[in-house]
C-alpha positions as CSV (number, residue, x, y, z in Angstrom):
1,M,68.4,121.0,98.1
2,T,66.6,123.5,100.3
3,D,68.7,122.9,103.4
4,V,71.8,124.6,101.9
5,P,73.3,125.4,105.6
6,L,73.3,121.7,106.5
7,V,74.9,120.8,102.9
8,R,77.4,123.4,103.6
9,F,77.8,121.9,107.1
10,Y,78.2,118.3,105.6
11,R,80.9,119.9,103.4
12,R,82.8,120.7,106.3
13,W,82.5,117.4,108.0
14,L,84.2,115.9,104.6
15,R,87.2,117.7,105.6
16,W,88.1,114.9,108.1
17,Y,88.8,112.8,104.8
18,P,92.3,113.0,103.3
19,A,92.2,115.4,100.4
20,E,92.7,113.1,97.7
21,F,89.8,111.3,98.7
22,R,87.5,114.6,99.2
23,E,88.5,116.0,95.9
24,A,87.7,112.6,94.3
25,Y,84.5,111.8,96.0
26,G,83.3,115.2,98.1
27,P,81.2,116.6,95.4
28,A,79.3,113.7,94.9
29,M,78.8,112.7,98.4
30,A,77.7,116.4,99.1
31,D,75.0,116.0,96.4
32,T,73.7,112.7,97.7
33,F,73.6,114.2,101.2
34,G,71.4,117.0,99.8
35,E,69.2,114.5,98.0
36,R,68.8,112.5,101.3
37,L,68.1,115.6,103.4
38,D,65.3,116.5,100.8
39,D,63.9,112.9,101.1
40,A,63.8,113.3,104.8
41,R,62.0,116.5,104.8
42,D,59.4,115.0,102.4
43,R,59.3,111.7,104.7
44,G,58.9,112.9,108.2
45,G,60.4,116.7,108.9
46,R,62.3,117.4,111.6
47,A,62.7,114.2,113.2
48,E,63.6,112.5,110.0
49,I,66.2,115.3,109.1
50,A,67.9,115.0,112.4
51,A,68.1,111.1,112.6
52,L,69.7,111.9,108.8
53,V,72.1,114.2,110.2
54,I,73.3,112.0,113.2
55,R,73.7,109.0,110.8
56,E,75.7,110.7,108.4
57,F,78.0,112.5,111.0
58,W,78.7,109.1,112.5
59,S,79.1,107.4,109.0
60,V,81.6,110.0,108.1
61,M,83.5,110.1,111.4
62,A,83.8,106.4,111.1
63,T,85.0,106.2,107.3
64,A,87.2,109.4,107.7
65,L,89.3,107.8,110.2
66,G,89.5,104.3,108.4
67,R,90.8,106.5,105.6
68,R,93.5,108.5,107.5
69,L,94.7,105.0,109.4
70,E,94.9,103.6,106.0
71,Q,97.2,106.8,105.1
72,V,99.2,106.3,108.0
73,A,99.9,102.5,107.7
74,T,101.0,103.3,104.4
75,D,103.4,105.8,105.5
76,V,104.8,103.9,108.2
77,R,105.1,101.1,105.7
78,Y,107.0,103.0,103.3
79,A,109.2,104.5,106.2
80,F,110.1,100.8,107.2
81,R,111.2,100.1,103.7
82,S,113.5,103.1,103.3
83,L,115.0,102.2,106.8
84,R,115.5,98.6,105.6
85,K,117.3,100.0,102.3
86,N,119.4,102.4,103.9
87,P,120.1,101.3,107.6
88,G,123.1,103.6,107.9
89,F,120.9,106.8,107.4
90,T,119.3,105.9,110.9
91,T,122.2,106.5,112.9
């Protein structure tokens, strides 16, 4: 992994994920990104690296948004269940 600044930048992108997900998968994802970065450099240089960074950025944003929406949906379901069990609590 020779492009350490790009890997550090990628780790910052991972902050978009929920903490539990990031703690479980973040280190492996950063390692994989570093390996892909090395491969991109070997294949085509700057153009390949730029394409990889753009692809990974959109991938992280899309999957992180999905994880966040799952988390919100779970919280909303829990809130409705709680309100259903204790309807007097809302008034």
